[in-house]
C-alpha positions in Angstrom: -33.6 35.8 -19.0 -31.5 37.6 -21.7 -32.1 40.7 -23.7 -29.6 42.4 -26.0 -30.5 45.8 -27.5 -28.5 47.2 -30.4 -25.2 45.5 -29.4 -22.1 46.8 -31.3 -18.5 45.5 -30.9 -15.7 47.0 -32.9 -12.1 45.9 -32.9 -9.2 48.0 -34.2 -6.9 45.9 -36.4 -4.1 48.1 -37.4 -5.7 51.1 -39.1 -8.9 49.2 -39.9 -12.0 49.0 -37.7 -13.6 45.6 -37.7 -17.2 45.4 -36.8 -17.4 42.0 -34.9 -21.1 42.7 -34.0 -23.4 45.1 -35.7 -26.8 46.1 -34.2 -27.5 42.7 -32.5 -30.9 42.4 -30.9 -31.6 39.1 -29.1 -34.0 37.8 -26.5 -33.6 34.4 -24.9 -36.2 33.1 -22.4 -35.2 31.1 -19.3 -34.8 27.4 -20.0 -34.2 27.7 -23.7 -31.6 25.6 -25.6 -30.0 27.8 -28.3 -27.3 27.0 -30.8 -25.3 30.0 -32.3 -23.9 29.0 -35.7 -22.2 30.6 -38.6 -18.8 30.7 -40.5 -15.5 31.7 -38.8 -15.4 35.4 -38.2 -19.2 35.8 -38.1 -19.2 37.1 -34.5 -20.3 33.9 -32.7 -17.5 33.9 -30.1 -17.7 37.7 -29.6 -21.4 37.4 -28.9 -20.8 34.5 -26.4 -18.1 36.6 -24.7 -20.4 39.5 -24.3 -23.2 37.2 -23.0 -20.6 35.8 -20.5 -19.5 39.3 -19.4 -16.0 38.4 -20.6 -16.1 41.4 -23.0 -18.1 44.7 -23.1 -20.1 46.0 -26.1 -19.1 49.4 -27.5 -22.7 50.3 -27.8 -26.1 48.8 -26.8 -27.5 47.3 -23.6 -27.3 43.8 -22.1 -30.0 42.8 -19.6 -29.6 39.5 -17.7 -32.4 38.3 -15.4 -33.9 41.8 -15.6 -30.7 43.7 -14.6 -28.7 45.9 -16.9 -25.4 44.2 -16.6 -23.6 45.9 -19.5 -23.1 49.0 -17.3 -21.8 47.3 -14.2 -18.2 47.8 -13.0 -15.6 45.0 -13.2 -16.1 43.7 -9.7 -19.9 43.7 -10.1 -19.7 41.8 -13.4 -17.3 39.3 -11.8 -20.0 38.7 -9.1 -22.6 38.1 -11.8 -20.3 35.7 -13.7 -19.5 33.8 -10.5 -23.1 33.3 -9.4 -25.2 33.3 -12.5 -23.2 32.0 -15.4 -21.3 28.7 -16.0 -18.8 28.3 -18.8 -17.8 25.3 -20.8 -14.9 25.7 -23.3 -13.6 23.6 -26.1 -10.2 23.2 -24.5 -11.5 22.6 -21.0 -9.4 25.4 -19.3 -8.7 23.2 -16.2 -5.9 24.1 -13.8 -3.2 21.6 -14.6 -1.8 21.2 -11.1 -5.2 20.7 -9.4 -7.0 17.4 -9.2 -10.5 16.9 -10.7 -12.1 17.5 -7.3 -10.0 20.7 -6.7 -10.9 22.0 -10.2 -14.6 21.5 -9.5 -14.2 23.1 -6.1 -12.4 26.2 -7.3 -15.4 28.5 -7.9 -16.7 27.6 -4.5 -13.4 28.5 -2.9 -13.3 31.8 -4.8 -16.8 32.6 -3.6 -15.9 32.0 0.0 -18.3 29.0 0.5 -17.9 27.2 3.8 -15.4 24.2 3.5 -18.0 21.6 4.7 -20.5 22.8 2.1 -17.7 22.8 -0.6 -16.9 19.2 0.2 -20.6 18.2 0.1 -21.2 19.9 -3.2 -18.0 18.5 -4.8 -18.7 15.0 -3.7 -22.3 15.2 -5.1 -20.9 16.6 -8.4 -18.3 13.9 -8.7 -20.9 11.2 -8.3 -23.4 12.9 -10.6 -20.9 13.2 -13.5 -19.4 9.7 -13.1 -16.0 11.0 -11.8 -16.0 9.7 -8.2 -13.1 7.3 -9.1 -11.2 10.2 -10.8 -11.4 12.7 -8.0 -7.7 12.8 -7.2 -6.5 12.7 -10.8 -5.0 15.7 -12.5 -6.2 16.8 -15.9 -3.2 15.1 -17.7 -4.4 11.8 -16.1 -7.9 12.1 -17.6 -9.3 11.4 -21.0 -10.8 14.3 -23.0 -14.3 13.3 -22.2 -13.5 13.1 -18.5 -11.8 16.5 -18.6 -14.9 18.0 -20.2 -17.1 16.4 -17.5 -14.9 18.0 -14.9 -15.3 21.3 -16.7 -19.1 20.9 -16.8 -19.2 20.0 -13.1 -17.1 23.1 -12.4 -19.5 25.2 -14.5 -22.6 24.2 -12.6 -21.2 23.9 -9.0 -22.4 27.4 -8.2 -25.9 26.6 -9.4 -26.0 29.1 -12.2 -29.1 29.7 -14.3 -27.2 30.1 -17.6 -24.6 27.8 -19.3 -22.5 29.1 -22.1 -20.7 26.4 -24.1 -18.1 27.3 -26.8 -17.6 24.3 -29.1 -18.0 21.9 -26.1 -17.4 18.8 -28.2 -14.9 20.3 -30.7 -11.9 18.6 -29.0 -13.5 15.2 -28.4 -14.1 12.0 -30.4 -17.6 11.3 -31.4 -18.4 9.0 -28.5 -17.1 11.4 -25.9 -18.7 14.3 -27.7 -22.1 12.6 -27.6 -21.7 11.9 -23.9 -20.9 15.5 -23.2 -23.7 17.0 -25.2 -26.2 14.6 -23.6 -25.0 15.8 -20.2 -25.5 19.4 -21.2 -29.0 18.6 -22.6 -29.8 16.9 -19.4 -28.9 20.1 -17.5 -31.2 22.1 -19.9 -34.1 19.7 -19.2 -33.6 20.5 -15.5 -34.2 24.1 -16.2 -30.8 25.7 -17.1 -30.7 28.0 -20.0 -28.1 26.6 -22.5 -26.5 28.7 -25.2 -23.9 26.8 -27.4 -21.6 28.0 -30.1 -20.9 25.3 -32.7 -19.7 24.8 -36.2 -21.3 21.3 -36.3 -24.6 21.3 -38.1 -25.6 18.0 -36.6 -25.0 19.4 -33.1 -26.8 22.6 -34.0 -29.8 20.6 -35.1 -30.2 19.1 -31.6 -30.9 22.6 -30.2 -34.5 23.8 -29.9 -33.5 27.1 -31.5 -30.8 28.0 -34.0 -29.3 31.5 -34.6 -27.2 31.9 -37.7 -24.7 34.8 -37.7 -23.0 36.3 -40.7 -20.7 39.3 -40.7 -21.5 40.3 -37.1 -25.3 40.2 -37.6 -28.1 37.7 -36.9 -29.1 36.5 -40.4 -31.6 33.8 -39.3 -33.3 32.8 -36.0 -35.3 29.6 -36.2 -36.6 27.0 -33.8 
């Protein structure tokens, strides 16, 4: 599913070069559930951004589903993101002026999916994620847990094979956080590859495989 070979990412901070990632090699099989852990500044989010094609490595190669995606142009990478990768963020990243249903529908609209098919998929997602009675509510009318359920529904509406979750419960209380992680784990049991960045050791322990990063390198890989 995923293969990283010798990934390097360097940021220039003033006159200093900061190595966010250093010679990262990683293989993730389809259907795995992986937690990426480590202290702040260890490279976790940079690694997730490269996996999600939100950032490019300075050196090395990234293969996704057998294709070398690190060398693709911007539009080609956007197509891969749209159809193969779903994102779940700590702060939801919902469009404030859109309803729950419209937020979920947005990737389908951008992909040019037929309106009747969009409606069918959105209605199915709203029911599946327990949001049918919140379809017309804007994000500011939803609880944190409901917002994250909308974000997850939006992430999977294009039927991706890979879900990338960046601190998905970090902005939620324990009850809502547990509900969200159980939804993500349910998607993983259905066959989606789940890669999650988390600071929470308890959350990390739920994953089948744990990768610990320190100073831009993988220090440990256990599962």
